[in-house]
C-alpha positions as CSV (number, residue, x, y, z in Angstrom):
1,M,108.6,71.0,79.8
2,E,107.9,74.6,80.5
3,Q,108.1,75.5,84.2
4,Y,106.1,78.8,83.9
5,E,103.4,80.5,81.9
6,Y,102.4,84.2,81.5
7,V,99.1,85.2,83.0
8,P,97.0,88.3,82.0
9,H,96.4,90.8,84.7
10,R,94.4,94.1,84.7
11,L,97.2,96.0,86.3
12,L,99.9,95.0,83.9
13,H,102.3,97.9,83.1
14,K,100.6,100.1,85.7
15,R,101.8,101.5,89.0
16,V,101.2,99.0,91.8
17,R,102.0,98.5,95.5
18,D,103.1,95.2,97.1
19,I,101.1,95.2,100.3
20,A,103.5,92.8,101.9
21,S,106.5,95.2,101.7
22,G,104.8,98.5,100.9
23,V,107.1,98.9,97.9
24,E,105.7,100.5,94.8
25,G,106.6,100.0,91.2
26,E,105.4,98.9,87.7
27,L,103.8,95.5,87.3
28,M,105.9,93.9,84.5
29,A,104.4,90.4,84.4
30,V,102.4,87.8,86.2
31,I,103.8,84.3,85.8
32,N,102.3,81.0,86.9
33,E,105.6,79.4,88.1
34,N,106.5,76.0,89.4
35,V,108.3,77.2,92.6
36,S,109.1,73.7,93.9
37,D,112.6,72.6,94.6
38,T,111.5,69.0,95.1
39,G,110.1,66.5,92.6
40,I,106.5,67.5,93.5
41,E,105.2,70.4,91.4
42,H,104.0,73.5,93.3
43,W,102.6,76.2,91.1
44,M,102.1,79.8,92.2
45,E,101.2,83.0,90.5
46,L,104.0,85.5,91.1
47,A,103.9,89.2,90.2
48,Y,107.1,90.7,88.9
49,I,107.3,94.4,89.9
50,R,110.0,96.8,88.8
51,G,110.8,99.2,91.6
52,A,112.3,102.7,91.5
53,S,115.8,101.3,91.5
54,G,115.1,99.5,88.2
55,R,115.4,96.1,89.9
56,E,112.5,93.7,89.7
57,F,111.2,91.7,92.7
58,T,108.5,89.1,93.0
59,T,105.5,88.8,95.3
60,A,102.4,86.7,95.5
61,V,99.9,88.1,93.0
62,G,97.3,88.5,95.8
63,N,99.6,91.1,97.4
64,V,99.3,93.5,94.4
65,E,97.1,96.6,94.5
66,P,96.9,99.8,92.5
67,A,99.2,102.5,93.8
C-alpha cells in the first residue's frame, strides 16, 4: 500500500518561506504522508521546499507562505 499521495497546492513551484525556520525556497511538492513509525497510521501534509543550497527540506504545509 502507498504510504503517501501528492496534494495540489496554489504555491507549487513558486518562491515560499517556511515560517517555522524563516528559510526561503521553491515549493517542490506537497505530500500527504504516513509519518508514523508505529503500527498506527498518522497522516500529515508535508511541504517539500528546495532551498538556495539545492537541498530539500520538509515542513508542515501550514508553515508555508509566499516569499
